[in-house]
C-alpha positions as CSV (number, residue, x, y, z in Angstrom):
1,M,-55.5,22.7,-12.2
2,Y,-57.3,20.9,-9.6
3,I,-56.3,17.4,-10.2
4,P,-58.5,14.6,-7.8
5,K,-56.0,11.8,-7.3
6,H,-58.4,9.5,-9.5
7,F,-58.8,11.7,-12.2
8,D,-54.7,12.2,-12.5
9,E,-53.0,10.9,-15.4
10,P,-49.1,10.9,-14.8
11,R,-47.8,8.8,-17.7
12,I,-45.9,11.1,-20.2
13,E,-46.3,8.8,-23.2
14,V,-50.3,9.1,-22.7
15,M,-50.2,12.8,-22.4
16,H,-47.9,13.0,-25.4
17,D,-50.6,11.0,-27.4
18,L,-53.1,13.7,-26.7
19,V,-50.8,16.4,-27.5
20,R,-50.1,14.9,-30.8
21,A,-53.5,13.9,-31.4
22,R,-54.8,17.3,-30.9
23,P,-52.3,19.8,-31.4
24,L,-54.4,23.2,-31.4
25,A,-53.1,24.7,-28.2
26,T,-54.4,27.3,-26.1
27,L,-50.8,29.4,-25.6
28,I,-51.0,31.5,-22.5
29,T,-48.2,34.1,-22.0
30,L,-47.8,37.1,-19.9
31,S,-47.5,40.4,-21.4
32,A,-47.0,43.9,-20.0
33,S,-50.2,44.7,-20.0
34,G,-51.9,41.2,-18.2
35,L,-52.1,37.7,-19.4
36,N,-52.4,36.9,-23.5
37,A,-54.3,33.7,-24.9
38,N,-53.6,32.7,-28.4
39,H,-54.7,29.3,-30.2
40,I,-51.4,27.9,-32.2
41,P,-51.1,24.5,-33.5
42,L,-47.9,23.2,-32.2
43,H,-45.7,20.0,-33.0
44,L,-44.1,18.1,-30.2
45,S,-40.7,16.6,-30.5
46,A,-40.4,14.0,-27.4
47,E,-36.4,15.4,-27.1
48,P,-35.3,16.3,-24.7
49,A,-36.2,14.1,-22.3
50,P,-38.3,13.4,-20.0
51,F,-41.1,15.9,-21.2
52,G,-40.0,17.1,-24.7
53,V,-40.5,20.5,-26.6
54,L,-42.9,22.4,-28.4
55,R,-42.5,24.4,-32.1
56,G,-44.8,26.4,-33.6
57,H,-45.2,30.1,-35.0
58,V,-47.5,33.1,-35.0
59,A,-47.7,35.9,-37.0
60,R,-45.1,38.5,-37.4
61,S,-48.3,41.1,-36.6
62,N,-48.9,39.2,-33.6
63,P,-47.7,41.0,-30.3
64,M,-47.8,37.9,-28.3
65,W,-43.9,37.3,-29.6
66,S,-42.6,40.9,-28.6
67,D,-44.4,41.9,-25.9
68,L,-43.6,38.8,-23.6
69,E,-42.4,38.8,-19.9
70,K,-39.1,37.0,-20.3
71,D,-38.9,35.5,-16.7
72,V,-42.4,34.2,-16.2
73,E,-43.2,30.5,-17.9
74,V,-45.8,30.1,-20.5
75,L,-48.6,27.7,-20.2
76,T,-49.7,25.4,-23.2
77,V,-53.5,23.7,-23.1
78,F,-54.2,20.8,-24.8
79,H,-58.1,19.8,-25.1
80,G,-58.7,16.2,-25.7
81,S,-62.3,14.8,-25.9
82,D,-65.1,15.6,-23.6
83,A,-68.5,15.1,-23.1
84,Y,-71.8,16.1,-21.4
85,I,-72.5,13.0,-18.7
86,S,-76.4,12.9,-18.4
87,P,-77.7,11.3,-14.9
88,S,-80.1,9.2,-16.9
89,W,-77.6,7.3,-18.1
90,Y,-76.6,5.8,-14.8
91,A,-77.9,2.4,-14.0
92,S,-77.5,3.1,-9.9
93,R,-80.7,6.0,-10.7
94,Q,-83.0,3.2,-10.5
95,E,-82.0,2.6,-6.7
96,N,-82.0,5.8,-5.2
97,G,-82.3,8.7,-7.3
98,K,-78.9,10.2,-6.2
99,V,-77.0,11.2,-9.6
100,V,-76.4,14.5,-11.0
101,P,-75.1,15.5,-14.2
102,T,-71.1,16.1,-15.0
103,W,-68.8,16.7,-17.9
104,N,-66.1,14.5,-18.6
105,Y,-63.2,15.3,-20.6
106,A,-59.5,14.9,-21.1
107,V,-56.9,17.7,-20.8
108,V,-52.9,18.2,-21.0
109,H,-51.5,21.2,-19.5
110,A,-47.5,21.9,-20.6
111,Y,-45.6,24.4,-18.7
112,G,-42.0,26.0,-20.2
113,W,-40.0,28.5,-21.3
114,L,-40.5,30.0,-24.5
115,R,-37.9,31.3,-27.2
116,V,-39.0,33.1,-30.1
117,I,-36.7,31.9,-33.4
118,D,-36.6,34.7,-36.0
119,D,-34.6,32.2,-38.8
120,A,-36.4,31.2,-42.5
121,S,-34.4,28.1,-42.1
122,W,-35.5,26.9,-38.8
123,L,-39.2,28.0,-40.0
124,R,-39.0,26.3,-43.1
125,S,-38.1,23.3,-41.3
126,H,-40.7,23.8,-39.1
127,L,-43.4,24.2,-41.1
128,E,-42.4,20.9,-43.0
129,A,-42.7,18.8,-40.0
130,L,-45.7,20.3,-38.7
131,T,-47.5,20.0,-42.2
132,A,-46.2,16.1,-42.6
133,H,-47.5,15.2,-39.2
134,N,-51.2,16.7,-39.8
135,E,-51.3,15.5,-43.5
136,A,-49.9,11.8,-42.7
137,A,-53.4,10.2,-42.2
138,F,-54.3,11.8,-45.8
139,S,-54.2,9.3,-48.8
140,N,-52.4,12.4,-50.9
141,P,-50.6,14.2,-48.3
142,W,-49.8,17.6,-49.3
143,A,-46.3,19.1,-48.5
144,V,-44.8,22.4,-48.2
145,S,-42.7,22.1,-51.3
146,D,-45.9,21.0,-53.1
147,A,-46.3,25.3,-53.5
148,P,-44.0,27.5,-55.5
149,Y,-40.7,28.5,-53.7
150,E,-41.2,32.0,-53.7
151,F,-44.6,31.9,-52.7
152,T,-43.6,30.2,-49.3
153,E,-40.5,32.1,-48.7
154,K,-42.5,35.3,-49.1
155,L,-45.0,33.8,-46.4
156,I,-42.4,32.6,-44.3
157,E,-41.0,36.8,-43.9
158,A,-44.6,37.2,-42.3
159,I,-44.3,34.5,-39.4
160,V,-42.1,34.3,-36.4
161,G,-41.4,30.8,-34.6
162,I,-41.6,29.7,-31.1
163,E,-40.3,27.2,-29.0
164,I,-41.3,25.8,-25.8
165,T,-39.2,23.4,-23.6
166,I,-41.3,22.0,-21.5
167,T,-40.7,21.9,-17.7
168,K,-43.8,20.4,-16.4
169,L,-46.6,18.2,-17.9
170,S,-50.2,17.8,-15.9
171,G,-52.7,15.4,-17.2
172,K,-56.3,15.2,-16.3
173,W,-58.7,12.3,-17.5
174,K,-62.1,12.5,-15.8
175,V,-63.5,9.7,-17.5
176,S,-65.7,8.2,-15.1
177,Q,-63.5,6.7,-12.6
178,N,-65.3,7.7,-9.8
179,Q,-68.6,5.8,-11.0
180,P,-68.8,2.1,-10.0
181,E,-68.6,-0.4,-12.7
182,Q,-72.6,-0.7,-13.8
183,N,-72.3,3.0,-14.4
184,Q,-69.4,3.1,-16.3
185,I,-70.9,0.5,-18.5
186,S,-74.0,2.4,-18.9
187,V,-72.5,5.8,-19.6
188,I,-70.4,4.4,-22.3
189,S,-73.8,2.8,-23.8
190,G,-75.4,6.4,-23.3
191,L,-72.1,8.0,-25.1
192,R,-72.5,5.5,-28.1
193,E,-76.3,6.1,-28.7
194,C,-75.4,9.8,-29.2
195,G,-74.0,8.8,-32.5
196,N,-71.3,11.8,-32.7
197,F,-67.5,11.8,-33.0
198,E,-67.1,13.7,-29.4
199,A,-69.2,11.1,-27.7
200,E,-67.8,8.0,-29.2
201,S,-64.4,9.2,-28.8
202,M,-65.2,9.6,-24.8
203,A,-66.6,6.2,-24.7
204,A,-63.6,4.8,-26.1
205,L,-61.8,6.7,-23.1
206,I,-64.0,5.5,-20.4
207,E,-63.6,2.0,-21.8
208,A,-59.8,1.8,-22.2
209,N,-59.3,3.6,-18.8
210,A,-61.5,0.8,-16.8
211,K,-59.4,-1.9,-18.8
212,N,-56.1,-0.3,-17.7
213,A,-57.6,-0.2,-14.3
214,R,-58.6,-3.9,-13.5
């Protein structure tokens, strides 16, 4: 991933926060027939340090886990907020008109070695952890144990676990750092006028990043 210096986000804790908030990853692997991409929710554990480990599962019928080049690292991509940035929002537009559209986004790339785990006990523990993480925000969270044991055991037979020990993390936060303060302020205002979740999330990222840079 190309990362200009002003868009680089090297802090592991910030990248981990994005991974936890947006756990649906694009998992890119190499098979005998070429590149393969799957979209899988992954649960992050911060240990082992420094980068942690990702755990997930795929359908047993998915050839990704069986047709896998063992000596090649895999890549997981986690997408944070993104938003179109209109040049009409830039305060500097009134000065010389030299403005163009762009797209802001935050993204994390996690590289690592993938291990296949075909073990019912491991899978049940993983599913409990993954579910607990994603249900935590609800007032009445559902747990795996709420379903009949025989029912979930049957479903577990149809999946295979994957574990990725992270060897490298790259973070790119393209959130208007290359713009003067007046443009950052006007872009935040423009985004908030859009009135949707993604635009508001990007406005908050620009605002937080600007504060950290001061």
